[in-house]
C-alpha positions in Angstrom: 92.7 84.7 89.1 93.4 88.4 89.1 95.5 90.7 91.2 95.2 94.4 91.7 98.3 96.5 92.0 97.8 99.8 93.8 100.5 102.5 93.7 100.4 105.8 95.6 102.5 108.2 93.5 104.5 110.8 95.4 102.0 113.6 94.7 99.4 111.5 96.5 101.6 111.1 99.6 101.9 114.9 100.0 98.2 115.3 100.5 97.2 116.4 97.0 95.1 113.3 96.4 94.4 110.2 98.3 93.3 107.8 95.6 95.8 105.1 94.5 96.4 104.3 90.9 95.5 100.7 90.2 96.1 98.1 87.6 94.0 95.0 87.4 96.4 92.2 86.4 94.8 89.1 84.8 96.2 86.1 83.0 96.0 88.2 79.7 98.0 91.2 81.0 101.4 91.5 79.4 104.7 91.8 81.4 105.5 94.9 79.3 102.2 96.5 80.5 103.0 95.7 84.1 106.5 97.2 83.7 105.2 100.3 82.0 102.6 100.8 84.8 105.3 100.6 87.5 107.7 102.9 85.6 105.0 105.4 84.8 104.1 105.9 88.5 107.6 105.3 89.8 108.9 108.0 92.1 112.1 106.2 93.2 114.2 108.4 90.9 113.5 111.2 93.4 115.1 109.0 96.1 117.9 107.0 94.4 119.4 104.2 96.5 122.9 105.3 97.6 122.5 108.1 95.1 123.3 105.6 92.3 120.3 103.5 91.1 116.5 103.4 90.7 114.8 100.7 92.7 112.1 100.0 90.2 114.5 99.5 87.3 116.7 97.3 89.3 113.8 95.1 90.4 112.6 94.8 86.8 116.1 93.7 85.7 116.3 91.2 88.5 113.0 89.6 87.6 113.9 89.6 83.9 117.1 87.6 84.8 114.9 85.2 87.0 112.5 84.7 84.1 115.4 84.0 81.7 116.9 81.5 84.1 113.8 79.7 85.3 111.1 80.4 82.7 108.0 82.6 82.6 105.5 82.8 85.3 101.9 84.1 85.3 101.4 87.9 85.1 99.8 87.8 88.6 102.9 86.2 90.0 105.1 88.7 88.2 103.2 91.8 89.5 103.4 90.4 93.1 107.0 89.5 92.7 107.8 93.0 91.3 106.1 94.7 94.3 108.0 92.5 96.7 111.3 93.0 94.9 111.0 96.8 95.0 110.1 96.6 98.7 113.1 94.4 99.4 115.5 96.6 97.6 114.3 99.7 99.4 114.1 98.1 102.8 117.4 96.3 102.6 119.5 99.1 101.1 118.4 102.1 103.3 
């Protein structure tokens, strides 16, 4: 099984480019690589939640705690959970 993560960095949203940046996540993809990908293309530092925290870093910390408490999951699950966690943080805090 594989999962493709697509991110539209901020410069893409402003009409400079329309192609998403993608990462193909397979069972051999490391969690560090997924985190690095999300952090590299993260633009949430431009829009901090309540002017106090970065949504991507908070989501990574929450999932790290989940993985410590309940064990590791597949990289595909982790990538999907990270996208959902970031979305939940942004949508529930604004």
